[in-house]
A tleap script that builds the chain and sets N, CA, C and O, in Angstrom:
source leaprc.protein.ff14SB
mol = sequence {
  NMET ASP ILE VAL ASP HIE VAL GLN GLN LEU
  PHE ALA LEU MET GLY PHE ASN GLU VAL GLU
  VAL ASN VAL ASP GLU ASP VAL ARG LYS ILE
  SER ILE VAL ILE ASP ASP GLU PHE PHE ARG
  SER GLN ILE PRO THR ILE LEU GLN PRO VAL
  GLU HIE LEU ILE ASN LEU GLY LEU LYS ARG
  GLY GLU LYS PRO PRO TYR VAL VAL ASP MET
  ASN TYR TYR ARG ARG GLU ARG GLU ARG LEU
  ILE ILE GLU LEU ALA LYS ALA GLY ALA LYS
  LYS ALA LYS MET SER LYS GLY GLU VAL SER
  LEU PRO PRO MET ASN SER TYR GLU ARG ARG
  LEU VAL HIE VAL GLU ILE ALA SER ASN PRO
  ASP LEU LYS THR GLU SER VAL GLY VAL GLY
  LYS GLU ARG HIE ILE VAL ILE ILE PRO ILE
  GLU CASN
}
set mol.1.N position { 89.776 83.069 134.238 }
set mol.1.CA position { 90.190 84.396 133.822 }
set mol.1.C position { 89.262 84.900 132.715 }
set mol.1.O position { 89.047 84.213 131.716 }
set mol.2.N position { 88.725 86.080 132.896 }
set mol.2.CA position { 87.884 86.707 131.889 }
set mol.2.C position { 88.779 87.422 130.881 }
set mol.2.O position { 89.663 88.187 131.267 }
set mol.3.N position { 88.553 87.176 129.597 }
set mol.3.CA position { 89.405 87.739 128.544 }
set mol.3.C position { 89.345 89.259 128.543 }
set mol.3.O position { 90.378 89.917 128.415 }
set mol.4.N position { 88.162 89.822 128.682 }
set mol.4.CA position { 88.014 91.281 128.672 }
set mol.4.C position { 88.830 91.895 129.810 }
set mol.4.O position { 89.542 92.877 129.601 }
set mol.5.N position { 88.730 91.324 131.009 }
set mol.5.CA position { 89.505 91.829 132.150 }
set mol.5.C position { 91.002 91.711 131.898 }
set mol.5.O position { 91.763 92.631 132.199 }
set mol.6.N position { 91.416 90.588 131.350 }
set mol.6.CA position { 92.834 90.349 131.050 }
set mol.6.C position { 93.367 91.436 130.118 }
set mol.6.O position { 94.423 92.012 130.375 }
set mol.7.N position { 92.639 91.716 129.036 }
set mol.7.CA position { 93.087 92.714 128.048 }
set mol.7.C position { 93.067 94.112 128.667 }
set mol.7.O position { 94.001 94.889 128.469 }
set mol.8.N position { 92.017 94.434 129.407 }
set mol.8.CA position { 91.946 95.760 130.030 }
set mol.8.C position { 93.069 95.961 131.042 }
set mol.8.O position { 93.618 97.059 131.135 }
set mol.9.N position { 93.422 94.927 131.801 }
set mol.9.CA position { 94.528 95.023 132.754 }
set mol.9.C position { 95.854 95.246 132.031 }
set mol.9.O position { 96.678 96.050 132.467 }
set mol.10.N position { 96.051 94.539 130.935 }
set mol.10.CA position { 97.275 94.700 130.157 }
set mol.10.C position { 97.417 96.139 129.658 }
set mol.10.O position { 98.488 96.736 129.765 }
set mol.11.N position { 96.332 96.688 129.115 }
set mol.11.CA position { 96.400 98.052 128.590 }
set mol.11.C position { 96.468 99.087 129.713 }
set mol.11.O position { 97.054 100.154 129.527 }
set mol.12.N position { 95.890 98.797 130.856 }
set mol.12.CA position { 96.014 99.704 132.011 }
set mol.12.C position { 97.482 99.811 132.429 }
set mol.12.O position { 97.949 100.889 132.796 }
set mol.13.N position { 98.207 98.688 132.372 }
set mol.13.CA position { 99.638 98.708 132.683 }
set mol.13.C position { 100.422 99.565 131.680 }
set mol.13.O position { 101.482 100.100 132.005 }
set mol.14.N position { 99.888 99.689 130.460 }
set mol.14.CA position { 100.530 100.515 129.440 }
set mol.14.C position { 100.059 101.967 129.503 }
set mol.14.O position { 100.512 102.802 128.720 }
set mol.15.N position { 99.147 102.268 130.437 }
set mol.15.CA position { 98.693 103.645 130.603 }
set mol.15.C position { 97.407 103.991 129.883 }
set mol.15.O position { 97.048 105.165 129.796 }
set mol.16.N position { 96.705 102.995 129.364 }
set mol.16.CA position { 95.436 103.223 128.672 }
set mol.16.C position { 94.311 102.692 129.556 }
set mol.16.O position { 94.145 101.480 129.696 }
set mol.17.N position { 93.546 103.596 130.145 }
set mol.17.CA position { 92.496 103.179 131.073 }
set mol.17.C position { 91.128 103.046 130.417 }
set mol.17.O position { 90.275 102.309 130.910 }
set mol.18.N position { 90.912 103.745 129.321 }
set mol.18.CA position { 89.620 103.640 128.629 }
set mol.18.C position { 89.800 102.797 127.379 }
set mol.18.O position { 90.111 103.303 126.301 }
set mol.19.N position { 89.597 101.507 127.549 }
set mol.19.CA position { 89.799 100.534 126.481 }
set mol.19.C position { 88.504 99.776 126.267 }
set mol.19.O position { 87.961 99.174 127.194 }
set mol.20.N position { 88.012 99.811 125.036 }
set mol.20.CA position { 86.820 99.029 124.689 }
set mol.20.C position { 87.292 97.684 124.151 }
set mol.20.O position { 88.073 97.626 123.202 }
set mol.21.N position { 86.816 96.608 124.761 }
set mol.21.CA position { 87.231 95.259 124.366 }
set mol.21.C position { 85.987 94.432 124.070 }
set mol.21.O position { 85.075 94.339 124.891 }
set mol.22.N position { 85.966 93.835 122.882 }
set mol.22.CA position { 84.887 92.928 122.494 }
set mol.22.C position { 85.505 91.588 122.114 }
set mol.22.O position { 86.525 91.532 121.427 }
set mol.23.N position { 84.876 90.518 122.570 }
set mol.23.CA position { 85.390 89.176 122.299 }
set mol.23.C position { 84.332 88.396 121.527 }
set mol.23.O position { 83.174 88.325 121.937 }
set mol.24.N position { 84.747 87.813 120.406 }
set mol.24.CA position { 83.879 86.928 119.628 }
set mol.24.C position { 84.415 85.513 119.830 }
set mol.24.O position { 85.389 85.106 119.196 }
set mol.25.N position { 83.764 84.774 120.723 }
set mol.25.CA position { 84.211 83.424 121.074 }
set mol.25.C position { 84.125 82.469 119.883 }
set mol.25.O position { 84.942 81.557 119.763 }
set mol.26.N position { 83.132 82.673 118.993 }
set mol.26.CA position { 82.931 81.749 117.874 }
set mol.26.C position { 84.134 81.720 116.924 }
set mol.26.O position { 84.539 80.650 116.468 }
set mol.27.N position { 84.698 82.882 116.628 }
set mol.27.CA position { 85.833 82.946 115.706 }
set mol.27.C position { 87.142 83.240 116.438 }
set mol.27.O position { 88.180 83.443 115.808 }
set mol.28.N position { 87.087 83.263 117.785 }
set mol.28.CA position { 88.245 83.533 118.634 }
set mol.28.C position { 88.959 84.812 118.198 }
set mol.28.O position { 90.133 84.807 117.826 }
set mol.29.N position { 88.199 85.907 118.261 }
set mol.29.CA position { 88.743 87.207 117.867 }
set mol.29.C position { 88.479 88.222 118.974 }
set mol.29.O position { 87.380 88.289 119.523 }
set mol.30.N position { 89.507 89.011 119.291 }
set mol.30.CA position { 89.403 90.080 120.279 }
set mol.30.C position { 89.556 91.401 119.539 }
set mol.30.O position { 90.556 91.621 118.856 }
set mol.31.N position { 88.569 92.277 119.674 }
set mol.31.CA position { 88.632 93.605 119.071 }
set mol.31.C position { 88.850 94.627 120.170 }
set mol.31.O position { 88.114 94.674 121.156 }
set mol.32.N position { 89.867 95.437 119.982 }
set mol.32.CA position { 90.234 96.456 120.965 }
set mol.32.C position { 90.116 97.825 120.305 }
set mol.32.O position { 90.610 98.029 119.196 }
set mol.33.N position { 89.461 98.764 120.990 }
set mol.33.CA position { 89.350 100.129 120.482 }
set mol.33.C position { 89.834 101.082 121.569 }
set mol.33.O position { 89.355 101.057 122.703 }
set mol.34.N position { 90.801 101.926 121.192 }
set mol.34.CA position { 91.334 102.937 122.098 }
set mol.34.C position { 91.338 104.261 121.355 }
set mol.34.O position { 91.901 104.364 120.265 }
set mol.35.N position { 90.714 105.273 121.940 }
set mol.35.CA position { 90.644 106.590 121.317 }
set mol.35.C position { 91.856 107.409 121.740 }
set mol.35.O position { 91.786 108.229 122.656 }
set mol.36.N position { 92.961 107.167 121.057 }
set mol.36.CA position { 94.201 107.864 121.365 }
set mol.36.C position { 94.988 108.014 120.060 }
set mol.36.O position { 95.284 107.020 119.397 }
set mol.37.N position { 95.321 109.237 119.695 }
set mol.37.CA position { 95.987 109.505 118.416 }
set mol.37.C position { 97.341 108.808 118.320 }
set mol.37.O position { 97.652 108.193 117.300 }
set mol.38.N position { 98.144 108.902 119.375 }
set mol.38.CA position { 99.456 108.243 119.355 }
set mol.38.C position { 99.296 106.736 119.191 }
set mol.38.O position { 100.007 106.114 118.402 }
set mol.39.N position { 98.369 106.155 119.930 }
set mol.39.CA position { 98.114 104.720 119.842 }
set mol.39.C position { 97.766 104.318 118.413 }
set mol.39.O position { 98.304 103.341 117.892 }
set mol.40.N position { 96.861 105.072 117.776 }
set mol.40.CA position { 96.455 104.750 116.394 }
set mol.40.C position { 97.651 104.739 115.453 }
set mol.40.O position { 97.746 103.880 114.576 }
set mol.41.N position { 98.559 105.682 115.631 }
set mol.41.CA position { 99.713 105.768 114.727 }
set mol.41.C position { 100.680 104.598 114.918 }
set mol.41.O position { 101.468 104.294 114.023 }
set mol.42.N position { 100.623 103.945 116.070 }
set mol.42.CA position { 101.558 102.861 116.376 }
set mol.42.C position { 101.003 101.463 116.091 }
set mol.42.O position { 101.733 100.479 116.211 }
set mol.43.N position { 99.746 101.362 115.723 }
set mol.43.CA position { 99.110 100.043 115.564 }
set mol.43.C position { 99.875 99.117 114.619 }
set mol.43.O position { 100.083 97.957 114.975 }
set mol.44.N position { 100.308 99.566 113.424 }
set mol.44.CA position { 101.023 98.621 112.553 }
set mol.44.C position { 102.263 98.020 113.211 }
set mol.44.O position { 102.633 96.887 112.906 }
set mol.45.N position { 102.898 98.754 114.094 }
set mol.45.CA position { 104.113 98.295 114.750 }
set mol.45.C position { 103.828 97.407 115.957 }
set mol.45.O position { 104.552 96.443 116.206 }
set mol.46.N position { 102.787 97.726 116.696 }
set mol.46.CA position { 102.562 97.034 117.972 }
set mol.46.C position { 101.514 95.927 117.928 }
set mol.46.O position { 101.386 95.170 118.890 }
set mol.47.N position { 100.772 95.816 116.850 }
set mol.47.CA position { 99.685 94.823 116.817 }
set mol.47.C position { 100.183 93.413 117.096 }
set mol.47.O position { 99.638 92.729 117.962 }
set mol.48.N position { 101.193 92.973 116.388 }
set mol.48.CA position { 101.670 91.600 116.569 }
set mol.48.C position { 102.251 91.369 117.971 }
set mol.48.O position { 101.924 90.355 118.587 }
set mol.49.N position { 103.097 92.263 118.500 }
set mol.49.CA position { 103.578 92.030 119.875 }
set mol.49.C position { 102.460 92.048 120.919 }
set mol.49.O position { 102.505 91.275 121.876 }
set mol.50.N position { 101.462 92.915 120.752 }
set mol.50.CA position { 100.344 92.953 121.699 }
set mol.50.C position { 99.551 91.652 121.614 }
set mol.50.O position { 99.166 91.089 122.638 }
set mol.51.N position { 99.306 91.175 120.395 }
set mol.51.CA position { 98.601 89.905 120.227 }
set mol.51.C position { 99.378 88.787 120.931 }
set mol.51.O position { 98.783 87.931 121.587 }
set mol.52.N position { 100.686 88.799 120.793 }
set mol.52.CA position { 101.525 87.785 121.431 }
set mol.52.C position { 101.395 87.848 122.958 }
set mol.52.O position { 101.242 86.818 123.614 }
set mol.53.N position { 101.454 89.056 123.517 }
set mol.53.CA position { 101.322 89.213 124.972 }
set mol.53.C position { 99.957 88.747 125.470 }
set mol.53.O position { 99.860 88.065 126.490 }
set mol.54.N position { 98.910 89.120 124.746 }
set mol.54.CA position { 97.563 88.701 125.139 }
set mol.54.C position { 97.460 87.180 125.118 }
set mol.54.O position { 96.922 86.574 126.045 }
set mol.55.N position { 97.978 86.571 124.058 }
set mol.55.CA position { 97.881 85.115 123.941 }
set mol.55.C position { 98.759 84.382 124.948 }
set mol.55.O position { 98.427 83.267 125.349 }
set mol.56.N position { 99.871 84.981 125.367 }
set mol.56.CA position { 100.672 84.379 126.439 }
set mol.56.C position { 99.862 84.306 127.727 }
set mol.56.O position { 99.867 83.288 128.419 }
set mol.57.N position { 99.165 85.398 128.040 }
set mol.57.CA position { 98.315 85.409 129.229 }
set mol.57.C position { 97.170 84.419 129.123 }
set mol.57.O position { 96.828 83.752 130.100 }
set mol.58.N position { 96.579 84.321 127.942 }
set mol.58.CA position { 95.484 83.366 127.744 }
set mol.58.C position { 95.984 81.932 127.887 }
set mol.58.O position { 95.287 81.074 128.428 }
set mol.59.N position { 97.194 81.683 127.399 }
set mol.59.CA position { 97.772 80.340 127.499 }
set mol.59.C position { 97.971 79.949 128.969 }
set mol.59.O position { 97.730 78.805 129.354 }
set mol.60.N position { 98.409 80.906 129.776 }
set mol.60.CA position { 98.580 80.632 131.213 }
set mol.60.C position { 97.240 80.290 131.853 }
set mol.60.O position { 97.180 79.516 132.809 }
set mol.61.N position { 96.165 80.871 131.320 }
set mol.61.CA position { 94.829 80.567 131.815 }
set mol.61.C position { 94.195 79.392 131.098 }
set mol.61.O position { 92.996 79.142 131.226 }
set mol.62.N position { 95.024 78.662 130.329 }
set mol.62.CA position { 94.588 77.473 129.587 }
set mol.62.C position { 93.481 77.769 128.591 }
set mol.62.O position { 92.558 76.973 128.421 }
set mol.63.N position { 93.578 78.921 127.931 }
set mol.63.CA position { 92.637 79.285 126.878 }
set mol.63.C position { 93.352 79.210 125.535 }
set mol.63.O position { 94.572 79.373 125.482 }
set mol.64.N position { 92.619 78.967 124.444 }
set mol.64.CA position { 93.246 78.904 123.116 }
set mol.64.C position { 93.660 80.301 122.648 }
set mol.64.O position { 93.201 81.302 123.199 }
set mol.65.N position { 94.521 80.371 121.638 }
set mol.65.CA position { 94.924 81.685 121.125 }
set mol.65.C position { 93.785 82.385 120.384 }
set mol.65.O position { 92.898 81.741 119.823 }
set mol.66.N position { 93.830 83.700 120.395 }
set mol.66.CA position { 92.838 84.537 119.721 }
set mol.66.C position { 93.545 85.451 118.720 }
set mol.66.O position { 94.712 85.799 118.896 }
set mol.67.N position { 92.828 85.829 117.684 }
set mol.67.CA position { 93.301 86.858 116.759 }
set mol.67.C position { 92.917 88.194 117.383 }
set mol.67.O position { 91.803 88.348 117.883 }
set mol.68.N position { 93.825 89.153 117.359 }
set mol.68.CA position { 93.578 90.456 117.966 }
set mol.68.C position { 93.515 91.523 116.882 }
set mol.68.O position { 94.368 91.574 115.995 }
set mol.69.N position { 92.505 92.366 116.961 }
set mol.69.CA position { 92.364 93.513 116.065 }
set mol.69.C position { 92.322 94.761 116.929 }
set mol.69.O position { 91.643 94.797 117.955 }
set mol.70.N position { 93.052 95.780 116.507 }
set mol.70.CA position { 93.079 97.023 117.274 }
set mol.70.C position { 92.614 98.171 116.384 }
set mol.70.O position { 93.156 98.406 115.304 }
set mol.71.N position { 91.588 98.882 116.873 }
set mol.71.CA position { 90.986 100.015 116.153 }
set mol.71.C position { 90.640 99.642 114.717 }
set mol.71.O position { 90.776 100.469 113.815 }
set mol.72.N position { 90.202 98.424 114.496 }
set mol.72.CA position { 89.751 97.904 113.205 }
set mol.72.C position { 90.855 97.884 112.151 }
set mol.72.O position { 90.571 97.782 110.957 }
set mol.73.N position { 92.099 97.980 112.580 }
set mol.73.CA position { 93.230 97.965 111.652 }
set mol.73.C position { 93.279 96.653 110.866 }
set mol.73.O position { 93.398 96.659 109.641 }
set mol.74.N position { 93.186 95.534 111.582 }
set mol.74.CA position { 93.284 94.231 110.917 }
set mol.74.C position { 92.103 94.008 109.972 }
set mol.74.O position { 92.285 93.469 108.880 }
set mol.75.N position { 90.903 94.412 110.372 }
set mol.75.CA position { 89.727 94.239 109.514 }
set mol.75.C position { 89.918 94.996 108.200 }
set mol.75.O position { 89.616 94.471 107.129 }
set mol.76.N position { 90.417 96.225 108.283 }
set mol.76.CA position { 90.650 97.021 107.079 }
set mol.76.C position { 91.777 96.413 106.244 }
set mol.76.O position { 91.704 96.386 105.015 }
set mol.77.N position { 92.800 95.937 106.910 }
set mol.77.CA position { 93.923 95.303 106.198 }
set mol.77.C position { 93.447 94.043 105.476 }
set mol.77.O position { 93.864 93.791 104.346 }
set mol.78.N position { 92.588 93.253 106.102 }
set mol.78.CA position { 92.021 92.055 105.463 }
set mol.78.C position { 91.243 92.431 104.212 }
set mol.78.O position { 91.352 91.767 103.181 }
set mol.79.N position { 90.457 93.500 104.305 }
set mol.79.CA position { 89.689 93.957 103.147 }
set mol.79.C position { 90.628 94.347 101.997 }
set mol.79.O position { 90.377 94.006 100.841 }
set mol.80.N position { 91.700 95.058 102.321 }
set mol.80.CA position { 92.663 95.465 101.296 }
set mol.80.C position { 93.381 94.264 100.680 }
set mol.80.O position { 93.609 94.236 99.471 }
set mol.81.N position { 93.738 93.275 101.497 }
set mol.81.CA position { 94.415 92.073 100.994 }
set mol.81.C position { 93.503 91.307 100.043 }
set mol.81.O position { 93.954 90.826 99.004 }
set mol.82.N position { 92.232 91.190 100.389 }
set mol.82.CA position { 91.282 90.481 99.523 }
set mol.82.C position { 91.091 91.232 98.206 }
set mol.82.O position { 90.996 90.613 97.147 }
set mol.83.N position { 91.034 92.561 98.270 }
set mol.83.CA position { 90.941 93.358 97.037 }
set mol.83.C position { 92.190 93.167 96.180 }
set mol.83.O position { 92.092 93.061 94.957 }
set mol.84.N position { 93.359 93.122 96.811 }
set mol.84.CA position { 94.611 92.886 96.095 }
set mol.84.C position { 94.590 91.510 95.433 }
set mol.84.O position { 95.029 91.360 94.293 }
set mol.85.N position { 94.081 90.508 96.147 }
set mol.85.CA position { 93.985 89.155 95.597 }
set mol.85.C position { 93.057 89.129 94.383 }
set mol.85.O position { 93.370 88.497 93.374 }
set mol.86.N position { 91.923 89.811 94.479 }
set mol.86.CA position { 90.977 89.859 93.351 }
set mol.86.C position { 91.600 90.549 92.145 }
set mol.86.O position { 91.436 90.096 91.012 }
set mol.87.N position { 92.313 91.641 92.388 }
set mol.87.CA position { 92.966 92.361 91.283 }
set mol.87.C position { 94.055 91.497 90.656 }
set mol.87.O position { 94.195 91.464 89.433 }
set mol.88.N position { 94.830 90.795 91.490 }
set mol.88.CA position { 95.865 89.897 90.982 }
set mol.88.C position { 95.265 88.755 90.179 }
set mol.88.O position { 95.820 88.352 89.158 }
set mol.89.N position { 94.132 88.234 90.635 }
set mol.89.CA position { 93.453 87.149 89.914 }
set mol.89.C position { 92.979 87.636 88.546 }
set mol.89.O position { 93.128 86.942 87.540 }
set mol.90.N position { 92.416 88.815 88.527 }
set mol.90.CA position { 91.932 89.385 87.260 }
set mol.90.C position { 93.092 89.584 86.283 }
set mol.90.O position { 92.974 89.272 85.098 }
set mol.91.N position { 94.202 90.100 86.783 }
set mol.91.CA position { 95.381 90.331 85.946 }
set mol.91.C position { 95.944 89.016 85.425 }
set mol.91.O position { 96.319 88.921 84.256 }
set mol.92.N position { 96.007 87.990 86.293 }
set mol.92.CA position { 96.528 86.684 85.881 }
set mol.92.C position { 95.658 86.062 84.799 }
set mol.92.O position { 96.176 85.454 83.863 }
set mol.93.N position { 94.346 86.207 84.915 }
set mol.93.CA position { 93.431 85.660 83.903 }
set mol.93.C position { 93.586 86.389 82.569 }
set mol.93.O position { 93.640 85.769 81.507 }
set mol.94.N position { 93.658 87.716 82.647 }
set mol.94.CA position { 93.740 88.501 81.421 }
set mol.94.C position { 95.080 88.313 80.710 }
set mol.94.O position { 95.118 88.192 79.486 }
set mol.95.N position { 96.159 88.287 81.455 }
set mol.95.CA position { 97.488 88.181 80.852 }
set mol.95.C position { 97.895 86.739 80.586 }
set mol.95.O position { 98.850 86.476 79.856 }
set mol.96.N position { 97.151 85.799 81.194 }
set mol.96.CA position { 97.473 84.370 81.126 }
set mol.96.C position { 98.905 84.116 81.597 }
set mol.96.O position { 99.580 83.206 81.115 }
set mol.97.N position { 99.348 84.929 82.539 }
set mol.97.CA position { 100.687 84.788 83.098 }
set mol.97.C position { 100.651 84.864 84.610 }
set mol.97.O position { 99.632 85.204 85.211 }
set mol.98.N position { 101.773 84.545 85.207 }
set mol.98.CA position { 101.881 84.573 86.660 }
set mol.98.C position { 101.886 86.010 87.168 }
set mol.98.O position { 102.426 86.908 86.522 }
set mol.99.N position { 101.277 86.214 88.337 }
set mol.99.CA position { 101.252 87.524 88.985 }
set mol.99.C position { 101.782 87.359 90.403 }
set mol.99.O position { 101.258 86.574 91.193 }
set mol.100.N position { 102.830 88.113 90.707 }
set mol.100.CA position { 103.407 88.089 92.057 }
set mol.100.C position { 102.801 89.211 92.883 }
set mol.100.O position { 102.706 90.353 92.433 }
set mol.101.N position { 102.395 88.872 94.088 }
set mol.101.CA position { 101.892 89.865 95.026 }
set mol.101.C position { 103.034 90.285 95.949 }
set mol.101.O position { 104.044 89.586 96.036 }
set mol.102.N position { 102.890 91.403 96.629 }
set mol.102.CA position { 103.963 91.835 97.541 }
set mol.102.C position { 104.108 90.890 98.736 }
set mol.102.O position { 103.201 90.112 99.033 }
set mol.103.N position { 105.258 90.962 99.422 }
set mol.103.CA position { 105.451 90.122 100.609 }
set mol.103.C position { 104.362 90.356 101.654 }
set mol.103.O position { 103.910 91.482 101.863 }
set mol.104.N position { 103.950 89.258 102.308 }
set mol.104.CA position { 102.898 89.303 103.324 }
set mol.104.C position { 103.245 88.329 104.433 }
set mol.104.O position { 104.046 87.412 104.251 }
set mol.105.N position { 102.626 88.545 105.591 }
set mol.105.CA position { 102.797 87.578 106.670 }
set mol.105.C position { 101.921 86.356 106.387 }
set mol.105.O position { 101.117 86.366 105.455 }
set mol.106.N position { 102.077 85.318 107.185 }
set mol.106.CA position { 101.380 84.054 106.919 }
set mol.106.C position { 99.860 84.208 106.973 }
set mol.106.O position { 99.147 83.591 106.182 }
set mol.107.N position { 99.366 85.020 107.892 }
set mol.107.CA position { 97.920 85.232 108.001 }
set mol.107.C position { 97.373 85.879 106.724 }
set mol.107.O position { 96.331 85.464 106.216 }
set mol.108.N position { 98.060 86.877 106.216 }
set mol.108.CA position { 97.619 87.565 104.997 }
set mol.108.C position { 97.731 86.654 103.781 }
set mol.108.O position { 96.861 86.674 102.910 }
set mol.109.N position { 98.800 85.850 103.713 }
set mol.109.CA position { 98.922 84.906 102.595 }
set mol.109.C position { 97.775 83.905 102.615 }
set mol.109.O position { 97.244 83.539 101.566 }
set mol.110.N position { 97.397 83.467 103.800 }
set mol.110.CA position { 96.274 82.530 103.917 }
set mol.110.C position { 94.998 83.155 103.361 }
set mol.110.O position { 94.223 82.481 102.683 }
set mol.111.N position { 94.774 84.437 103.643 }
set mol.111.CA position { 93.592 85.127 103.096 }
set mol.111.C position { 93.585 85.069 101.575 }
set mol.111.O position { 92.545 84.833 100.960 }
set mol.112.N position { 94.753 85.287 100.971 }
set mol.112.CA position { 94.850 85.251 99.507 }
set mol.112.C position { 94.599 83.835 98.998 }
set mol.112.O position { 93.839 83.647 98.048 }
set mol.113.N position { 95.225 82.842 99.616 }
set mol.113.CA position { 95.022 81.447 99.187 }
set mol.113.C position { 93.536 81.086 99.221 }
set mol.113.O position { 93.023 80.476 98.284 }
set mol.114.N position { 92.853 81.461 100.291 }
set mol.114.CA position { 91.427 81.141 100.434 }
set mol.114.C position { 90.609 81.870 99.367 }
set mol.114.O position { 89.708 81.282 98.768 }
set mol.115.N position { 90.914 83.130 99.131 }
set mol.115.CA position { 90.177 83.917 98.130 }
set mol.115.C position { 90.351 83.330 96.734 }
set mol.115.O position { 89.374 83.209 95.996 }
set mol.116.N position { 91.561 82.968 96.360 }
set mol.116.CA position { 91.839 82.459 95.014 }
set mol.116.C position { 91.357 81.020 94.848 }
set mol.116.O position { 91.069 80.597 93.729 }
set mol.117.N position { 91.266 80.264 95.936 }
set mol.117.CA position { 90.829 78.861 95.869 }
set mol.117.C position { 89.429 78.719 95.286 }
set mol.117.O position { 89.086 77.665 94.750 }
set mol.118.N position { 88.620 79.764 95.385 }
set mol.118.CA position { 87.262 79.691 94.835 }
set mol.118.C position { 87.245 79.862 93.319 }
set mol.118.O position { 86.187 79.755 92.699 }
set mol.119.N position { 88.399 80.126 92.719 }
set mol.119.CA position { 88.499 80.314 91.271 }
set mol.119.C position { 89.165 79.083 90.652 }
set mol.119.O position { 90.360 78.866 90.857 }
set mol.120.N position { 88.410 78.270 89.895 }
set mol.120.CA position { 88.971 77.022 89.361 }
set mol.120.C position { 90.032 77.230 88.271 }
set mol.120.O position { 90.736 76.285 87.915 }
set mol.121.N position { 90.152 78.442 87.743 }
set mol.121.CA position { 91.121 78.711 86.677 }
set mol.121.C position { 92.480 79.176 87.201 }
set mol.121.O position { 93.400 79.417 86.420 }
set mol.122.N position { 92.602 79.301 88.521 }
set mol.122.CA position { 93.826 79.824 89.099 }
set mol.122.C position { 94.293 78.964 90.272 }
set mol.122.O position { 93.502 78.274 90.916 }
set mol.123.N position { 95.591 79.025 90.527 }
set mol.123.CA position { 96.141 78.413 91.734 }
set mol.123.C position { 97.145 79.396 92.332 }
set mol.123.O position { 97.565 80.345 91.669 }
set mol.124.N position { 97.520 79.165 93.571 }
set mol.124.CA position { 98.472 80.041 94.247 }
set mol.124.C position { 99.615 79.229 94.825 }
set mol.124.O position { 99.461 78.056 95.166 }
set mol.125.N position { 100.760 79.878 94.927 }
set mol.125.CA position { 101.915 79.278 95.582 }
set mol.125.C position { 102.590 80.353 96.410 }
set mol.125.O position { 102.703 81.500 95.977 }
set mol.126.N position { 103.037 79.987 97.591 }
set mol.126.CA position { 103.854 80.886 98.395 }
set mol.126.C position { 105.311 80.616 98.059 }
set mol.126.O position { 105.757 79.469 98.063 }
set mol.127.N position { 106.049 81.679 97.767 }
set mol.127.CA position { 107.462 81.547 97.429 }
set mol.127.C position { 108.267 82.564 98.222 }
set mol.127.O position { 107.728 83.555 98.715 }
set mol.128.N position { 109.558 82.307 98.338 }
set mol.128.CA position { 110.426 83.220 99.070 }
set mol.128.C position { 110.621 82.750 100.499 }
set mol.128.O position { 110.031 81.763 100.939 }
set mol.129.N position { 111.464 83.483 101.210 }
set mol.129.CA position { 111.820 83.112 102.567 }
set mol.129.C position { 111.690 84.328 103.473 }
set mol.129.O position { 111.997 85.453 103.079 }
set mol.130.N position { 111.232 84.081 104.685 }
set mol.130.CA position { 111.171 85.134 105.698 }
set mol.130.C position { 110.289 86.306 105.300 }
set mol.130.O position { 109.161 86.127 104.840 }
set mol.131.N position { 110.818 87.496 105.483 }
set mol.131.CA position { 110.043 88.716 105.202 }
set mol.131.C position { 109.787 88.908 103.710 }
set mol.131.O position { 108.968 89.745 103.330 }
set mol.132.N position { 110.468 88.153 102.867 }
set mol.132.CA position { 110.276 88.257 101.413 }
set mol.132.C position { 109.275 87.227 100.882 }
set mol.132.O position { 109.048 87.158 99.674 }
set mol.133.N position { 108.681 86.434 101.759 }
set mol.133.CA position { 107.728 85.403 101.330 }
set mol.133.C position { 106.476 86.078 100.776 }
set mol.133.O position { 105.892 86.957 101.409 }
set mol.134.N position { 106.082 85.651 99.593 }
set mol.134.CA position { 104.932 86.252 98.918 }
set mol.134.C position { 104.191 85.189 98.119 }
set mol.134.O position { 104.622 84.039 98.033 }
set mol.135.N position { 103.078 85.596 97.541 }
set mol.135.CA position { 102.241 84.669 96.775 }
set mol.135.C position { 102.367 84.964 95.290 }
set mol.135.O position { 102.451 86.116 94.864 }
set mol.136.N position { 102.378 83.897 94.526 }
set mol.136.CA position { 102.314 83.993 93.070 }
set mol.136.C position { 100.992 83.379 92.659 }
set mol.136.O position { 100.669 82.256 93.045 }
set mol.137.N position { 100.222 84.128 91.867 }
set mol.137.CA position { 98.951 83.622 91.325 }
set mol.137.C position { 99.250 83.085 89.930 }
set mol.137.O position { 99.817 83.777 89.085 }
set mol.138.N position { 98.855 81.835 89.713 }
set mol.138.CA position { 99.212 81.138 88.467 }
set mol.138.C position { 97.952 80.664 87.750 }
set mol.138.O position { 97.130 79.961 88.338 }
set mol.139.N position { 97.797 81.051 86.469 }
set mol.139.CA position { 96.647 80.529 85.710 }
set mol.139.C position { 96.826 79.026 85.443 }
set mol.139.O position { 97.934 78.559 85.180 }
set mol.140.N position { 95.731 78.293 85.514 }
set mol.140.CA position { 95.758 76.861 85.200 }
set mol.140.C position { 95.316 76.701 83.759 }
set mol.140.O position { 94.248 77.169 83.363 }
set mol.141.N position { 96.150 76.038 82.986 }
set mol.141.CA position { 95.809 75.835 81.569 }
set mol.141.C position { 94.906 74.620 81.446 }
set mol.141.O position { 95.201 73.550 81.979 }
set mol.142.N position { 93.802 74.803 80.737 }
set mol.142.CA position { 92.854 73.693 80.538 }
set mol.142.C position { 93.087 72.994 79.245 }
set mol.142.O position { 92.380 72.039 78.922 }
savepdb mol mol.pdb
quit
């Protein structure tokens, strides 16, 4: 099964016939671009279910799961999360106190953990349950 064909067939069933699909096998990422105003407005709501549907089909074809980005929404969201992590790190260093970030999904929390891990003066912890799970940036006292 070709991934591009699989994704295009899925979107054709949803009524979108002009779908640009790019696959990066190295990082297992599928980028989908659809020039439709209604579609763009729905991306935050439908991204995760669409990713799930795509990966179900890939699993049936014995392929590993892929991260799905639609109209560069996830790429922009990743950039914003990393900027938020940097700002939180700066605040934690300056105030020498803990900084709580807003609730995030596991993928976004991982981005923050990775970003802060490069700073030896700070550590991160995920706290909370379910939709309230968030990261706390904690200064390390030397």
